[in-house]
C-alpha positions as CSV (number, residue, x, y, z in Angstrom):
1,M,0.0,0.0,0.0
2,D,1.3,3.5,-0.9
3,D,2.3,5.7,2.1
4,K,0.4,8.7,0.7
5,I,-3.0,6.9,1.0
6,L,-2.4,6.2,4.7
7,I,-2.6,9.8,5.8
8,P,-6.1,10.6,4.5
9,I,-7.4,7.2,5.7
10,S,-5.9,7.7,9.2
11,F,-7.3,11.3,9.3
12,F,-10.8,10.2,8.5
13,L,-10.6,7.3,11.0
14,M,-9.4,9.8,13.7
15,I,-12.4,12.1,13.0
16,F,-14.8,9.2,13.0
17,G,-13.4,7.9,16.3
18,I,-13.7,11.3,18.0
19,V,-17.3,11.8,16.8
20,Y,-18.2,8.2,17.8
21,L,-16.7,8.8,21.3
22,I,-18.6,12.0,21.8
23,Y,-22.0,10.5,20.8
24,S,-21.5,7.2,22.7
25,T,-20.4,9.0,25.9
26,R,-23.3,11.5,25.7
27,N,-25.7,8.6,25.2
28,R,-24.3,6.7,28.2
29,E,-24.6,9.8,30.4
30,R,-28.2,10.3,29.4
31,L,-29.1,6.7,29.9
32,A,-27.5,6.8,33.4
33,L,-29.5,10.0,34.3
34,I,-32.7,8.4,33.0
35,E,-32.1,5.3,35.1
36,K,-31.8,7.5,38.2
37,G,-35.1,9.0,37.4
38,V,-34.0,12.5,36.4
39,D,-36.4,14.4,34.2
40,A,-35.5,14.4,30.5
41,S,-36.1,18.2,30.3
42,I,-32.5,18.8,31.5
43,F,-31.2,17.7,28.1
44,V,-32.9,20.7,26.3
45,Q,-32.3,23.2,29.2
46,G,-30.5,26.3,28.1
47,K,-31.4,26.0,24.4
48,G,-33.1,29.0,22.9
49,N,-31.6,31.4,25.3
50,G,-29.0,33.9,24.2
51,V,-27.6,34.8,20.8
52,P,-27.6,32.2,18.1
53,T,-24.3,30.5,17.4
54,W,-24.1,31.6,13.8
55,K,-24.2,35.3,14.8
56,I,-21.3,34.8,17.2
57,L,-19.3,33.0,14.4
58,V,-20.0,35.8,11.9
59,V,-18.9,38.5,14.4
60,N,-15.7,36.6,15.3
61,L,-15.0,35.9,11.6
62,A,-15.6,39.5,10.7
63,F,-13.2,40.8,13.3
64,L,-10.6,38.2,12.4
65,L,-10.7,39.2,8.7
66,I,-10.6,42.9,9.7
67,G,-7.6,42.2,11.9
68,I,-5.8,40.4,9.1
69,G,-6.4,43.2,6.7
70,V,-5.2,45.8,9.1
71,G,-2.2,43.6,9.9
72,I,-1.3,43.5,6.2
73,L,-1.6,47.3,5.9
74,V,0.5,47.9,9.1
75,A,3.1,45.5,7.9
76,L,3.3,47.2,4.5
77,I,3.7,50.6,6.2
78,I,6.4,49.2,8.5
79,T,8.4,47.6,5.7
80,T,8.1,50.7,3.6
81,Y,9.5,53.2,6.1
82,T,12.0,50.9,8.0
83,T,14.7,48.5,7.0
84,L,13.2,45.6,8.8
85,N,13.1,42.2,7.1
86,D,9.9,41.6,5.2
87,G,9.9,37.9,6.0
88,A,9.7,38.6,9.7
89,V,7.4,41.6,9.7
90,Y,4.5,40.4,7.7
91,P,3.7,37.1,9.6
92,S,4.3,38.7,13.0
93,I,2.1,41.7,12.4
94,I,-0.6,39.7,10.7
95,F,-0.8,37.2,13.6
96,I,-0.7,40.0,16.2
97,M,-3.5,41.9,14.5
98,A,-5.5,38.7,13.9
99,G,-5.2,37.9,17.6
100,I,-6.4,41.4,18.5
101,G,-9.3,41.0,16.1
102,L,-10.3,37.7,17.7
103,L,-10.1,39.2,21.2
104,T,-12.3,42.1,20.0
105,G,-14.7,39.7,18.5
106,F,-14.9,37.7,21.7
107,K,-15.6,40.8,23.7
108,T,-18.3,41.9,21.2
109,A,-19.9,38.4,21.3
110,K,-19.9,38.5,25.1
111,D,-21.7,41.9,24.9
112,L,-24.2,40.5,22.5
113,D,-24.9,37.6,24.8
114,K,-25.6,40.1,27.7
115,E,-28.4,41.8,25.7
């Protein structure tokens, strides 16, 4: 068997194993709670409250992309007016600004959840 085919197969087997473990563990926990006589309404408790997940993902993705764009702009300005190495400035500034964007998105999503 070719070595290159083992990587995708093992990747998909790993994903399948993780998903299987999550669902089988959740099922066992629920069966144990039902055997103890706990009301089944605890499984749906908390759903429907707060901001939908897609809105939080959109806010975080928007701030991430804004941070990357600002990072590219700042890196261009830095490399234009200084003698710093382009290979070091671009990735570092892009990652820093992307991190700031994600942090801002997190704080904004937390504020959305309070409303």
